[in-house]
N, C-alpha and C positions, 0 to 999 in steps of 0.2 A: 504735065505737071509743072514744068518750068514757068509757064505763063499763068497758071491758076494759083500756084502756091509759091510765091516768090521766096527764095531762100530754102526751099525744100531740098533735102539731100537724101539720097538713098544709095545703098551699096548693091551692086549687081550680084546675082547668085555666085558668079565665078570669083568674086572677091572674098568669099567666105570659104573656110575649109569645107570640103564636100560632105563630111559627116554631119556638120552643124546644119547645113542647108537641107540635107535629107531628113534629119530629125524634125526640123520645123515643118517641112513639107508634109511629112506623115501626120504630124499633129494637126495641121490645118485640114488635111483630108479627113481625119477622124471627126473634127468639129463639123465639117460639111456633111459627112455621112450621118452624123447624129442629129442633123436638122437644127443645129444651134445658131446658125446665121439667120436672122429674121429681119423683115422689113419693119421699120417704125411707122406708126401712124401719127401724124401731127395735125394741128389745127391752126395754121397760120392766120393771124388777124382775126381769130375767133369766128372764122367762117367755116367752110366745108372741110371735113376730115380728108386728109390726103396721105397716101402711102408714099414714103420716101423712095427715091430711085436706087438707093444702095442698101445692102444688108449689113448688119453689124451684130456683134455679140459682146458680152461682158463675162469674163471668166475671173473668178477671184475667191476669196474666203467665203464660206457659206454665210448667207445673209447680207453680204455687202451689196451696196447700191451705188448708182451713179445718176446724177440728174443732168439731162441733156435736152435743151430746147423745151424746158418745162415738163419733160417726160422722165419719170423715175424708172430706171432700168435695174432689174435685179440680176445678180450674177449667177452664172452656172458655176457650181463649185468645182474647183480644180483638184479636189481630193474626193475620195469616196466617202460620202457623209454617213454611210452605214457601217463603216469600219472604224474602230477606235485606234 
């Protein structure tokens, strides 16, 4: 990370209170089990469609979107949209 992302800083899990780290770890495991991390398909240079080498997800308010590399991503709601 230090060579690819100059100035990138991250905290090690041991630098956080254990309960916070465990809570986030469980959340990410749930996203993984739910199949919410997906590969993007991009078309660089208007040529062949290519699958990205990393997975990503977008979580947010129902209906929210994010545009990345010309691709519109729709969020997975972080609330139960069936409950009021």
